[in-house]
A tleap script that builds the chain and sets N, CA, C and O, in Angstrom:
source leaprc.protein.ff14SB
mol = sequence {
  NMET PRO SER ALA PRO LEU SER ARG ARG TRP
  ALA LEU ARG LEU LEU PRO ALA THR ALA VAL
  PRO LEU LEU LEU ILE GLY ALA PRO SER ALA
  PHE THR SER PHE GLN SER GLN GLN GLY LEU
  ARG PHE GLU ILE SER PHE PRO PRO GLU ARG
  SER PRO GLU ALA GLN ASP GLY ARG ILE VAL
  LEU ILE ILE SER ASN ARG ALA GLY GLU GLU
  PRO ARG PHE GLN TYR ARG ILE TYR ASP PRO
  GLY THR GLN PRO GLY PHE GLY ILE ASP VAL
  GLU GLY LEU ARG PRO GLY GLU ALA ALA VAL
  ILE ASP GLY SER THR PHE GLY PHE PRO VAL
  ARG SER LEU ASP ALA LEU PRO ALA GLY ASP
  TYR ARG VAL GLN ALA VAL LEU ASN ARG TYR
  GLU THR CPHE
}
set mol.1.N position { 16.125 7.929 -17.285 }
set mol.1.CA position { 17.101 7.075 -16.668 }
set mol.1.C position { 16.482 5.691 -16.473 }
set mol.1.O position { 15.431 5.594 -15.840 }
set mol.2.N position { 17.081 4.627 -16.983 }
set mol.2.CA position { 16.500 3.298 -16.841 }
set mol.2.C position { 16.577 2.840 -15.389 }
set mol.2.O position { 17.514 3.166 -14.660 }
set mol.3.N position { 15.564 2.074 -14.993 }
set mol.3.CA position { 15.563 1.576 -13.622 }
set mol.3.C position { 16.400 0.305 -13.533 }
set mol.3.O position { 16.612 -0.394 -14.524 }
set mol.4.N position { 16.862 0.031 -12.342 }
set mol.4.CA position { 17.657 -1.174 -12.103 }
set mol.4.C position { 16.771 -2.400 -12.241 }
set mol.4.O position { 15.566 -2.310 -12.009 }
set mol.5.N position { 17.334 -3.544 -12.613 }
set mol.5.CA position { 16.518 -4.740 -12.722 }
set mol.5.C position { 15.960 -5.130 -11.354 }
set mol.5.O position { 16.567 -4.859 -10.317 }
set mol.6.N position { 14.804 -5.763 -11.376 }
set mol.6.CA position { 14.194 -6.190 -10.127 }
set mol.6.C position { 15.071 -7.212 -9.429 }
set mol.6.O position { 15.466 -8.216 -10.022 }
set mol.7.N position { 15.371 -6.952 -8.179 }
set mol.7.CA position { 16.165 -7.893 -7.412 }
set mol.7.C position { 15.271 -8.769 -6.548 }
set mol.7.O position { 15.742 -9.722 -5.927 }
set mol.8.N position { 13.999 -8.452 -6.508 }
set mol.8.CA position { 13.031 -9.240 -5.765 }
set mol.8.C position { 11.911 -9.636 -6.710 }
set mol.8.O position { 11.662 -8.963 -7.710 }
set mol.9.N position { 11.248 -10.714 -6.395 }
set mol.9.CA position { 10.119 -11.155 -7.208 }
set mol.9.C position { 8.848 -10.653 -6.549 }
set mol.9.O position { 8.579 -10.978 -5.393 }
set mol.10.N position { 8.066 -9.866 -7.268 }
set mol.10.CA position { 6.849 -9.283 -6.727 }
set mol.10.C position { 5.662 -9.750 -7.547 }
set mol.10.O position { 5.594 -9.504 -8.752 }
set mol.11.N position { 4.743 -10.412 -6.904 }
set mol.11.CA position { 3.483 -10.799 -7.541 }
set mol.11.C position { 2.391 -10.033 -6.816 }
set mol.11.O position { 2.049 -10.369 -5.682 }
set mol.12.N position { 1.845 -9.019 -7.448 }
set mol.12.CA position { 0.840 -8.188 -6.811 }
set mol.12.C position { -0.545 -8.696 -7.153 }
set mol.12.O position { -0.897 -8.810 -8.327 }
set mol.13.N position { -1.323 -8.999 -6.150 }
set mol.13.CA position { -2.707 -9.393 -6.351 }
set mol.13.C position { -3.555 -8.278 -5.774 }
set mol.13.O position { -3.543 -8.044 -4.565 }
set mol.14.N position { -4.274 -7.604 -6.615 }
set mol.14.CA position { -5.066 -6.473 -6.176 }
set mol.14.C position { -6.435 -6.967 -5.743 }
set mol.14.O position { -7.069 -7.764 -6.436 }
set mol.15.N position { -6.880 -6.492 -4.604 }
set mol.15.CA position { -8.118 -6.969 -4.021 }
set mol.15.C position { -9.222 -5.933 -4.184 }
set mol.15.O position { -8.945 -4.735 -4.250 }
set mol.16.N position { -10.468 -6.383 -4.250 }
set mol.16.CA position { -11.582 -5.448 -4.451 }
set mol.16.C position { -11.835 -4.582 -3.221 }
set mol.16.O position { -11.488 -4.945 -2.097 }
set mol.17.N position { -12.436 -3.453 -3.461 }
set mol.17.CA position { -12.782 -2.537 -2.384 }
set mol.17.C position { -14.169 -2.885 -1.863 }
set mol.17.O position { -15.083 -3.155 -2.642 }
set mol.18.N position { -14.326 -2.877 -0.520 }
set mol.18.CA position { -15.614 -3.261 0.033 }
set mol.18.C position { -16.049 -2.483 1.263 }
set mol.18.O position { -17.246 -2.453 1.545 }
set mol.19.N position { -15.162 -1.858 2.006 }
set mol.19.CA position { -15.532 -1.369 3.332 }
set mol.19.C position { -15.690 0.136 3.397 }
set mol.19.O position { -15.078 0.868 2.619 }
set mol.20.N position { -16.506 0.593 4.322 }
set mol.20.CA position { -16.678 2.000 4.657 }
set mol.20.C position { -16.559 2.070 6.168 }
set mol.20.O position { -17.147 1.204 6.816 }
set mol.21.N position { -15.866 3.002 6.797 }
set mol.21.CA position { -15.344 4.223 6.235 }
set mol.21.C position { -13.971 4.092 5.594 }
set mol.21.O position { -13.381 5.098 5.201 }
set mol.22.N position { -13.459 2.895 5.482 }
set mol.22.CA position { -12.168 2.732 4.827 }
set mol.22.C position { -12.352 2.807 3.327 }
set mol.22.O position { -13.349 2.319 2.794 }
set mol.23.N position { -11.421 3.399 2.660 }
set mol.23.CA position { -11.418 3.426 1.212 }
set mol.23.C position { -10.326 2.478 0.766 }
set mol.23.O position { -9.140 2.788 0.874 }
set mol.24.N position { -10.729 1.316 0.264 }
set mol.24.CA position { -9.750 0.348 -0.197 }
set mol.24.C position { -9.335 0.736 -1.594 }
set mol.24.O position { -10.172 0.966 -2.468 }
set mol.25.N position { -8.080 0.802 -1.788 }
set mol.25.CA position { -7.545 1.211 -3.075 }
set mol.25.C position { -7.078 -0.060 -3.753 }
set mol.25.O position { -5.952 -0.508 -3.535 }
set mol.26.N position { -7.944 -0.649 -4.582 }
set mol.26.CA position { -7.618 -1.941 -5.136 }
set mol.26.C position { -7.920 -2.091 -6.605 }
set mol.26.O position { -7.839 -3.199 -7.135 }
set mol.27.N position { -8.263 -1.017 -7.280 }
set mol.27.CA position { -8.507 -1.109 -8.718 }
set mol.27.C position { -7.191 -1.350 -9.431 }
set mol.27.O position { -6.152 -0.892 -8.955 }
set mol.28.N position { -7.197 -2.065 -10.577 }
set mol.28.CA position { -5.942 -2.371 -11.262 }
set mol.28.C position { -5.075 -1.150 -11.543 }
set mol.28.O position { -3.850 -1.269 -11.572 }
set mol.29.N position { -5.671 0.013 -11.748 }
set mol.29.CA position { -4.861 1.192 -12.037 }
set mol.29.C position { -4.362 1.880 -10.776 }
set mol.29.O position { -3.649 2.881 -10.855 }
set mol.30.N position { -4.730 1.354 -9.614 }
set mol.30.CA position { -4.417 2.043 -8.372 }
set mol.30.C position { -2.963 1.881 -7.935 }
set mol.30.O position { -2.455 2.713 -7.184 }
set mol.31.N position { -2.296 0.842 -8.382 }
set mol.31.CA position { -0.933 0.587 -7.932 }
set mol.31.C position { 0.042 0.720 -9.083 }
set mol.31.O position { -0.193 0.223 -10.185 }
set mol.32.N position { 1.115 1.385 -8.811 }
set mol.32.CA position { 2.265 1.334 -9.689 }
set mol.32.C position { 3.415 0.923 -8.798 }
set mol.32.O position { 3.694 1.583 -7.797 }
set mol.33.N position { 4.073 -0.142 -9.143 }
set mol.33.CA position { 5.179 -0.633 -8.326 }
set mol.33.C position { 6.386 -0.810 -9.225 }
set mol.33.O position { 6.291 -1.407 -10.297 }
set mol.34.N position { 7.504 -0.296 -8.792 }
set mol.34.CA position { 8.712 -0.501 -9.576 }
set mol.34.C position { 9.931 -0.444 -8.690 }
set mol.34.O position { 9.918 0.149 -7.611 }
set mol.35.N position { 10.968 -1.065 -9.161 }
set mol.35.CA position { 12.246 -1.088 -8.448 }
set mol.35.C position { 13.163 -0.101 -9.161 }
set mol.35.O position { 13.441 -0.250 -10.351 }
set mol.36.N position { 13.622 0.887 -8.443 }
set mol.36.CA position { 14.565 1.836 -9.009 }
set mol.36.C position { 15.903 1.653 -8.292 }
set mol.36.O position { 16.060 0.773 -7.446 }
set mol.37.N position { 16.838 2.490 -8.646 }
set mol.37.CA position { 18.131 2.416 -7.964 }
set mol.37.C position { 17.977 2.753 -6.481 }
set mol.37.O position { 18.807 2.359 -5.663 }
set mol.38.N position { 16.924 3.475 -6.140 }
set mol.38.CA position { 16.682 3.821 -4.754 }
set mol.38.C position { 15.895 2.733 -4.024 }
set mol.38.O position { 15.739 2.830 -2.806 }
set mol.39.N position { 15.397 1.716 -4.699 }
set mol.39.CA position { 14.652 0.643 -4.049 }
set mol.39.C position { 13.214 0.568 -4.524 }
set mol.39.O position { 12.811 1.271 -5.451 }
set mol.40.N position { 12.452 -0.289 -3.878 }
set mol.40.CA position { 11.062 -0.506 -4.243 }
set mol.40.C position { 10.215 0.710 -3.891 }
set mol.40.O position { 10.430 1.354 -2.865 }
set mol.41.N position { 9.252 1.017 -4.754 }
set mol.41.CA position { 8.402 2.204 -4.578 }
set mol.41.C position { 7.000 1.859 -5.051 }
set mol.41.O position { 6.832 1.271 -6.119 }
set mol.42.N position { 5.990 2.221 -4.264 }
set mol.42.CA position { 4.592 2.058 -4.645 }
set mol.42.C position { 3.968 3.431 -4.784 }
set mol.42.O position { 4.117 4.281 -3.906 }
set mol.43.N position { 3.271 3.647 -5.885 }
set mol.43.CA position { 2.485 4.858 -6.070 }
set mol.43.C position { 1.027 4.428 -5.989 }
set mol.43.O position { 0.565 3.626 -6.800 }
set mol.44.N position { 0.306 4.963 -5.011 }
set mol.44.CA position { -1.051 4.538 -4.713 }
set mol.44.C position { -1.999 5.691 -5.016 }
set mol.44.O position { -1.796 6.817 -4.563 }
set mol.45.N position { -3.031 5.389 -5.788 }
set mol.45.CA position { -4.023 6.403 -6.125 }
set mol.45.C position { -5.394 5.757 -6.137 }
set mol.45.O position { -5.524 4.539 -6.009 }
set mol.46.N position { -6.411 6.582 -6.291 }
set mol.46.CA position { -7.769 6.069 -6.432 }
set mol.46.C position { -8.449 6.809 -7.575 }
set mol.46.O position { -8.154 7.978 -7.827 }
set mol.47.N position { -9.372 6.120 -8.276 }
set mol.47.CA position { -10.042 6.760 -9.415 }
set mol.47.C position { -11.208 7.632 -8.940 }
set mol.47.O position { -11.710 7.437 -7.833 }
set mol.48.N position { -11.641 8.583 -9.757 }
set mol.48.CA position { -12.765 9.434 -9.369 }
set mol.48.C position { -14.057 8.644 -9.164 }
set mol.48.O position { -14.953 9.104 -8.457 }
set mol.49.N position { -14.165 7.464 -9.772 }
set mol.49.CA position { -15.355 6.632 -9.575 }
set mol.49.C position { -15.427 6.126 -8.134 }
set mol.49.O position { -16.518 5.899 -7.611 }
set mol.50.N position { -14.275 5.948 -7.491 }
set mol.50.CA position { -14.227 5.489 -6.100 }
set mol.50.C position { -14.652 6.622 -5.176 }
set mol.50.O position { -15.430 6.416 -4.245 }
set mol.51.N position { -14.137 7.815 -5.438 }
set mol.51.CA position { -14.524 9.016 -4.704 }
set mol.51.C position { -14.134 10.226 -5.549 }
set mol.51.O position { -12.969 10.360 -5.924 }
set mol.52.N position { -15.079 11.105 -5.853 }
set mol.52.CA position { -14.746 12.291 -6.643 }
set mol.52.C position { -14.082 13.390 -5.816 }
set mol.52.O position { -13.572 14.364 -6.371 }
set mol.53.N position { -14.085 13.238 -4.491 }
set mol.53.CA position { -13.565 14.269 -3.605 }
set mol.53.C position { -12.164 13.921 -3.109 }
set mol.53.O position { -11.799 12.749 -3.010 }
set mol.54.N position { -11.388 14.955 -2.799 }
set mol.54.CA position { -10.073 14.761 -2.188 }
set mol.54.C position { -10.263 14.122 -0.814 }
set mol.54.O position { -11.284 14.331 -0.158 }
set mol.55.N position { -9.268 13.339 -0.385 }
set mol.55.CA position { -9.371 12.587 0.859 }
set mol.55.C position { -8.244 12.944 1.822 }
set mol.55.O position { -7.110 13.194 1.413 }
set mol.56.N position { -8.582 12.962 3.110 }
set mol.56.CA position { -7.611 13.086 4.193 }
set mol.56.C position { -7.613 11.769 4.952 }
set mol.56.O position { -8.664 11.146 5.106 }
set mol.57.N position { -6.458 11.339 5.426 }
set mol.57.CA position { -6.419 10.122 6.221 }
set mol.57.C position { -5.035 9.509 6.270 }
set mol.57.O position { -4.020 10.174 6.061 }
set mol.58.N position { -5.031 8.224 6.552 }
set mol.58.CA position { -3.770 7.476 6.629 }
set mol.58.C position { -3.872 6.299 5.689 }
set mol.58.O position { -4.799 5.495 5.784 }
set mol.59.N position { -2.916 6.196 4.777 }
set mol.59.CA position { -2.829 5.037 3.884 }
set mol.59.C position { -1.893 4.031 4.524 }
set mol.59.O position { -0.773 4.361 4.917 }
set mol.60.N position { -2.369 2.802 4.622 }
set mol.60.CA position { -1.535 1.703 5.087 }
set mol.60.C position { -1.439 0.702 3.952 }
set mol.60.O position { -2.454 0.221 3.448 }
set mol.61.N position { -0.225 0.393 3.555 }
set mol.61.CA position { 0.047 -0.608 2.531 }
set mol.61.C position { 0.457 -1.881 3.254 }
set mol.61.O position { 1.480 -1.910 3.938 }
set mol.62.N position { -0.344 -2.939 3.104 }
set mol.62.CA position { -0.063 -4.208 3.761 }
set mol.62.C position { 0.455 -5.172 2.719 }
set mol.62.O position { -0.131 -5.309 1.645 }
set mol.63.N position { 1.546 -5.838 3.028 }
set mol.63.CA position { 2.195 -6.770 2.108 }
set mol.63.C position { 2.224 -8.131 2.790 }
set mol.63.O position { 2.851 -8.308 3.834 }
set mol.64.N position { 1.528 -9.095 2.175 }
set mol.64.CA position { 1.371 -10.399 2.819 }
set mol.64.C position { 1.924 -11.521 1.953 }
set mol.64.O position { 1.750 -11.533 0.735 }
set mol.65.N position { 2.592 -12.461 2.606 }
set mol.65.CA position { 3.051 -13.654 1.900 }
set mol.65.C position { 2.201 -14.866 2.292 }
set mol.65.O position { 2.577 -16.006 2.023 }
set mol.66.N position { 1.057 -14.612 2.928 }
set mol.66.CA position { 0.143 -15.679 3.337 }
set mol.66.C position { -1.091 -15.726 2.451 }
set mol.66.O position { -1.580 -14.698 1.984 }
set mol.67.N position { -1.582 -16.934 2.230 }
set mol.67.CA position { -2.858 -17.115 1.535 }
set mol.67.C position { -3.976 -16.902 2.560 }
set mol.67.O position { -3.716 -16.730 3.751 }
set mol.68.N position { -5.184 -16.915 2.092 }
set mol.68.CA position { -6.314 -16.810 3.007 }
set mol.68.C position { -6.940 -15.443 2.961 }
set mol.68.O position { -7.170 -14.880 1.891 }
set mol.69.N position { -7.217 -14.909 4.146 }
set mol.69.CA position { -7.936 -13.648 4.228 }
set mol.69.C position { -7.146 -12.495 3.613 }
set mol.69.O position { -5.938 -12.590 3.393 }
set mol.70.N position { -7.863 -11.405 3.342 }
set mol.70.CA position { -7.244 -10.229 2.752 }
set mol.70.C position { -6.063 -9.751 3.606 }
set mol.70.O position { -6.085 -9.904 4.827 }
set mol.71.N position { -5.042 -9.178 2.978 }
set mol.71.CA position { -3.898 -8.688 3.745 }
set mol.71.C position { -4.278 -7.733 4.874 }
set mol.71.O position { -3.640 -7.755 5.927 }
set mol.72.N position { -5.298 -6.896 4.685 }
set mol.72.CA position { -5.663 -5.944 5.745 }
set mol.72.C position { -6.094 -6.643 7.029 }
set mol.72.O position { -5.985 -6.069 8.113 }
set mol.73.N position { -6.577 -7.866 6.917 }
set mol.73.CA position { -6.972 -8.618 8.104 }
set mol.73.C position { -5.796 -9.393 8.711 }
set mol.73.O position { -5.942 -10.027 9.756 }
set mol.74.N position { -4.643 -9.341 8.059 }
set mol.74.CA position { -3.447 -10.027 8.546 }
set mol.74.C position { -2.462 -9.054 9.201 }
set mol.74.O position { -1.377 -9.455 9.623 }
set mol.75.N position { -2.839 -7.797 9.282 }
set mol.75.CA position { -1.982 -6.773 9.879 }
set mol.75.C position { -2.551 -6.406 11.241 }
set mol.75.O position { -3.546 -5.689 11.342 }
set mol.76.N position { -1.910 -6.903 12.275 }
set mol.76.CA position { -2.349 -6.668 13.650 }
set mol.76.C position { -1.121 -6.293 14.480 }
set mol.76.O position { -0.179 -7.077 14.601 }
set mol.77.N position { -1.141 -5.115 15.037 }
set mol.77.CA position { 0.012 -4.592 15.768 }
set mol.77.C position { 0.453 -5.534 16.888 }
set mol.77.O position { 1.653 -5.717 17.096 }
set mol.78.N position { -0.488 -6.128 17.605 }
set mol.78.CA position { -0.127 -6.929 18.787 }
set mol.78.C position { 0.023 -8.416 18.486 }
set mol.78.O position { 0.104 -9.223 19.412 }
set mol.79.N position { 0.061 -8.789 17.224 }
set mol.79.CA position { 0.216 -10.186 16.818 }
set mol.79.C position { 1.661 -10.399 16.385 }
set mol.79.O position { 2.116 -9.750 15.443 }
set mol.80.N position { 2.405 -11.304 17.059 }
set mol.80.CA position { 3.809 -11.510 16.674 }
set mol.80.C position { 3.963 -12.058 15.249 }
set mol.80.O position { 5.052 -11.967 14.683 }
set mol.81.N position { 2.920 -12.615 14.664 }
set mol.81.CA position { 2.984 -13.129 13.301 }
set mol.81.C position { 2.395 -12.178 12.272 }
set mol.81.O position { 2.068 -12.589 11.158 }
set mol.82.N position { 2.257 -10.900 12.641 }
set mol.82.CA position { 1.631 -9.935 11.740 }
set mol.82.C position { 2.404 -9.788 10.435 }
set mol.82.O position { 3.618 -9.989 10.396 }
set mol.83.N position { 1.703 -9.444 9.387 }
set mol.83.CA position { 2.322 -9.161 8.096 }
set mol.83.C position { 2.771 -7.701 8.076 }
set mol.83.O position { 2.220 -6.882 8.812 }
set mol.84.N position { 3.756 -7.360 7.252 }
set mol.84.CA position { 4.280 -5.992 7.237 }
set mol.84.C position { 3.272 -4.966 6.722 }
set mol.84.O position { 2.522 -5.219 5.779 }
set mol.85.N position { 3.280 -3.818 7.363 }
set mol.85.CA position { 2.469 -2.685 6.939 }
set mol.85.C position { 3.313 -1.423 6.938 }
set mol.85.O position { 4.204 -1.257 7.771 }
set mol.86.N position { 3.023 -0.533 5.992 }
set mol.86.CA position { 3.766 0.717 5.836 }
set mol.86.C position { 2.750 1.834 5.697 }
set mol.86.O position { 1.840 1.732 4.874 }
set mol.87.N position { 2.878 2.906 6.481 }
set mol.87.CA position { 1.837 3.920 6.487 }
set mol.87.C position { 2.333 5.325 6.261 }
set mol.87.O position { 3.446 5.692 6.638 }
set mol.88.N position { 1.455 6.116 5.622 }
set mol.88.CA position { 1.705 7.546 5.433 }
set mol.88.C position { 0.397 8.302 5.634 }
set mol.88.O position { -0.681 7.771 5.369 }
set mol.89.N position { 0.498 9.532 6.100 }
set mol.89.CA position { -0.665 10.413 6.202 }
set mol.89.C position { -0.827 11.164 4.896 }
set mol.89.O position { 0.154 11.556 4.265 }
set mol.90.N position { -2.074 11.362 4.497 }
set mol.90.CA position { -2.361 12.158 3.304 }
set mol.90.C position { -3.387 13.223 3.665 }
set mol.90.O position { -4.279 12.998 4.483 }
set mol.91.N position { -3.243 14.373 3.046 }
set mol.91.CA position { -4.192 15.458 3.245 }
set mol.91.C position { -4.533 16.044 1.887 }
set mol.91.O position { -3.652 16.513 1.166 }
set mol.92.N position { -5.806 16.016 1.540 }
set mol.92.CA position { -6.241 16.563 0.257 }
set mol.92.C position { -5.786 15.728 -0.933 }
set mol.92.O position { -5.547 16.270 -2.013 }
set mol.93.N position { -5.663 14.416 -0.749 }
set mol.93.CA position { -5.257 13.540 -1.862 }
set mol.93.C position { -6.408 13.465 -2.859 }
set mol.93.O position { -7.489 12.972 -2.537 }
set mol.94.N position { -6.168 13.954 -4.063 }
set mol.94.CA position { -7.201 14.016 -5.099 }
set mol.94.C position { -7.250 12.735 -5.922 }
set mol.94.O position { -6.251 12.022 -6.017 }
set mol.95.N position { -8.401 12.437 -6.515 }
set mol.95.CA position { -8.488 11.266 -7.401 }
set mol.95.C position { -7.411 11.341 -8.483 }
set mol.95.O position { -7.210 12.387 -9.100 }
set mol.96.N position { -6.731 10.233 -8.702 }
set mol.96.CA position { -5.681 10.166 -9.711 }
set mol.96.C position { -4.318 10.637 -9.234 }
set mol.96.O position { -3.311 10.354 -9.882 }
set mol.97.N position { -4.263 11.343 -8.122 }
set mol.97.CA position { -2.992 11.808 -7.567 }
set mol.97.C position { -2.343 10.656 -6.802 }
set mol.97.O position { -3.028 9.920 -6.090 }
set mol.98.N position { -1.037 10.497 -6.945 }
set mol.98.CA position { -0.344 9.365 -6.329 }
set mol.98.C position { 0.231 9.733 -4.962 }
set mol.98.O position { 0.852 10.781 -4.787 }
set mol.99.N position { 0.005 8.840 -4.001 }
set mol.99.CA position { 0.692 8.884 -2.704 }
set mol.99.C position { 1.810 7.849 -2.805 }
set mol.99.O position { 1.593 6.754 -3.326 }
set mol.100.N position { 2.986 8.179 -2.318 }
set mol.100.CA position { 4.154 7.318 -2.510 }
set mol.100.C position { 4.571 6.649 -1.204 }
set mol.100.O position { 4.728 7.298 -0.170 }
set mol.101.N position { 4.743 5.335 -1.285 }
set mol.101.CA position { 5.332 4.558 -0.201 }
set mol.101.C position { 6.582 3.918 -0.776 }
set mol.101.O position { 6.529 3.184 -1.762 }
set mol.102.N position { 7.718 4.215 -0.134 }
set mol.102.CA position { 8.993 3.701 -0.640 }
set mol.102.C position { 9.886 3.300 0.530 }
set mol.102.O position { 9.410 3.162 1.657 }
set mol.103.N position { 11.149 3.117 0.271 }
set mol.103.CA position { 12.090 2.669 1.288 }
set mol.103.C position { 12.248 3.626 2.456 }
set mol.103.O position { 12.744 3.229 3.510 }
set mol.104.N position { 11.838 4.880 2.294 }
set mol.104.CA position { 11.944 5.844 3.389 }
set mol.104.C position { 10.724 5.819 4.305 }
set mol.104.O position { 10.726 6.457 5.358 }
set mol.105.N position { 9.678 5.086 3.909 }
set mol.105.CA position { 8.450 5.008 4.702 }
set mol.105.C position { 8.626 3.997 5.833 }
set mol.105.O position { 9.035 2.858 5.604 }
set mol.106.N position { 8.316 4.423 7.046 }
set mol.106.CA position { 8.449 3.543 8.200 }
set mol.106.C position { 7.402 2.436 8.137 }
set mol.106.O position { 6.254 2.680 7.766 }
set mol.107.N position { 7.799 1.225 8.497 }
set mol.107.CA position { 6.887 0.087 8.518 }
set mol.107.C position { 6.976 -0.681 9.822 }
set mol.107.O position { 7.853 -0.441 10.651 }
set mol.108.N position { 6.051 -1.607 9.981 }
set mol.108.CA position { 6.036 -2.491 11.138 }
set mol.108.C position { 5.500 -3.842 10.703 }
set mol.108.O position { 4.511 -3.871 9.970 }
set mol.109.N position { 6.076 -4.945 11.097 }
set mol.109.CA position { 7.277 -5.115 11.902 }
set mol.109.C position { 8.568 -4.997 11.097 }
set mol.109.O position { 9.652 -5.052 11.677 }
set mol.110.N position { 8.482 -4.841 9.812 }
set mol.110.CA position { 9.665 -4.602 8.968 }
set mol.110.C position { 9.805 -3.096 8.832 }
set mol.110.O position { 8.852 -2.421 8.440 }
set mol.111.N position { 10.966 -2.562 9.146 }
set mol.111.CA position { 11.153 -1.106 9.172 }
set mol.111.C position { 11.043 -0.437 7.814 }
set mol.111.O position { 10.614 0.713 7.725 }
set mol.112.N position { 11.427 -1.146 6.747 }
set mol.112.CA position { 11.506 -0.519 5.431 }
set mol.112.C position { 11.170 -1.532 4.341 }
set mol.112.O position { 11.407 -2.728 4.506 }
set mol.113.N position { 10.623 -1.057 3.235 }
set mol.113.CA position { 10.400 -1.934 2.079 }
set mol.113.C position { 11.702 -2.568 1.624 }
set mol.113.O position { 11.706 -3.687 1.110 }
set mol.114.N position { 12.799 -1.865 1.810 }
set mol.114.CA position { 14.103 -2.374 1.399 }
set mol.114.C position { 14.514 -3.613 2.202 }
set mol.114.O position { 15.383 -4.370 1.770 }
set mol.115.N position { 13.899 -3.821 3.357 }
set mol.115.CA position { 14.247 -4.958 4.213 }
set mol.115.C position { 13.363 -6.189 3.967 }
set mol.115.O position { 13.560 -7.227 4.599 }
set mol.116.N position { 12.396 -6.080 3.058 }
set mol.116.CA position { 11.540 -7.238 2.763 }
set mol.116.C position { 12.341 -8.299 2.016 }
set mol.116.O position { 13.064 -7.982 1.071 }
set mol.117.N position { 12.216 -9.544 2.433 }
set mol.117.CA position { 12.911 -10.605 1.692 }
set mol.117.C position { 12.234 -10.862 0.345 }
set mol.117.O position { 11.053 -10.557 0.177 }
set mol.118.N position { 12.964 -11.412 -0.597 }
set mol.118.CA position { 12.398 -11.768 -1.899 }
set mol.118.C position { 11.297 -12.788 -1.693 }
set mol.118.O position { 11.365 -13.596 -0.767 }
set mol.119.N position { 10.279 -12.760 -2.548 }
set mol.119.CA position { 9.182 -13.721 -2.442 }
set mol.119.C position { 7.968 -13.263 -3.203 }
set mol.119.O position { 7.983 -12.222 -3.861 }
set mol.120.N position { 6.912 -14.049 -3.110 }
set mol.120.CA position { 5.622 -13.713 -3.708 }
set mol.120.C position { 4.752 -13.078 -2.638 }
set mol.120.O position { 4.637 -13.611 -1.534 }
set mol.121.N position { 4.142 -11.949 -2.952 }
set mol.121.CA position { 3.358 -11.203 -1.982 }
set mol.121.C position { 2.017 -10.790 -2.576 }
set mol.121.O position { 1.895 -10.583 -3.784 }
set mol.122.N position { 1.025 -10.674 -1.721 }
set mol.122.CA position { -0.229 -10.005 -2.058 }
set mol.122.C position { -0.169 -8.640 -1.385 }
set mol.122.O position { 0.307 -8.518 -0.257 }
set mol.123.N position { -0.649 -7.626 -2.073 }
set mol.123.CA position { -0.531 -6.253 -1.594 }
set mol.123.C position { -1.916 -5.620 -1.565 }
set mol.123.O position { -2.712 -5.790 -2.489 }
set mol.124.N position { -2.188 -4.889 -0.492 }
set mol.124.CA position { -3.462 -4.177 -0.384 }
set mol.124.C position { -3.211 -2.839 0.288 }
set mol.124.O position { -2.525 -2.766 1.308 }
set mol.125.N position { -3.762 -1.795 -0.279 }
set mol.125.CA position { -3.675 -0.465 0.325 }
set mol.125.C position { -5.041 -0.096 0.874 }
set mol.125.O position { -6.068 -0.318 0.233 }
set mol.126.N position { -5.034 0.472 2.073 }
set mol.126.CA position { -6.261 0.883 2.741 }
set mol.126.C position { -6.101 2.328 3.163 }
set mol.126.O position { -5.084 2.706 3.745 }
set mol.127.N position { -7.112 3.138 2.868 }
set mol.127.CA position { -7.128 4.517 3.332 }
set mol.127.C position { -8.108 4.610 4.480 }
set mol.127.O position { -9.312 4.438 4.290 }
set mol.128.N position { -7.601 4.880 5.669 }
set mol.128.CA position { -8.444 5.141 6.815 }
set mol.128.C position { -8.769 6.634 6.764 }
set mol.128.O position { -7.944 7.475 7.123 }
set mol.129.N position { -9.968 6.943 6.319 }
set mol.129.CA position { -10.333 8.348 6.094 }
set mol.129.C position { -10.555 9.087 7.397 }
set mol.129.O position { -11.163 8.577 8.338 }
set mol.130.N position { -10.035 10.320 7.421 }
set mol.130.CA position { -10.245 11.218 8.552 }
set mol.130.C position { -11.204 12.317 8.104 }
set mol.130.O position { -11.206 12.708 6.937 }
set mol.131.N position { -12.000 12.802 9.015 }
set mol.131.CA position { -12.817 13.962 8.717 }
set mol.131.C position { -12.101 15.173 9.288 }
set mol.131.O position { -11.925 15.288 10.501 }
set mol.132.N position { -11.692 16.069 8.413 }
set mol.132.CA position { -10.946 17.253 8.828 }
set mol.132.C position { -11.931 18.364 9.170 }
set mol.132.O position { -12.834 18.672 8.393 }
set mol.133.N position { -11.746 18.955 10.333 }
set mol.133.CA position { -12.611 20.041 10.773 }
set mol.133.C position { -11.892 21.358 10.686 }
set mol.133.O position { -12.463 22.397 11.017 }
savepdb mol mol.pdb
quit
């Protein structure tokens, strides 16, 4: 089934991974973004070179329309000018397996990807790893 034409302009700039214990998912193959009839959808994965083991944690996808520091540093819950973030929990996410963030994923301060205005954005996904006992 063909997807609907993009109704928003998306310029994705993928950022390098640098921090521990966070697993930044920023390799060019890590993001798949497309607009379907159901809306915008991101499939986020990580390569085995980043981590050969399955991961538990929370993925936060930050979408920024500001230049400057990385999007992850522009997402602050208590800042009225914060950039939008959308999060999901993952358990046993294996290398190459996609975690999906779409219009049904709750975000802050924008409730849904479907509510983002058209524009140019930088996107960064961060996995806050949990240690499961």
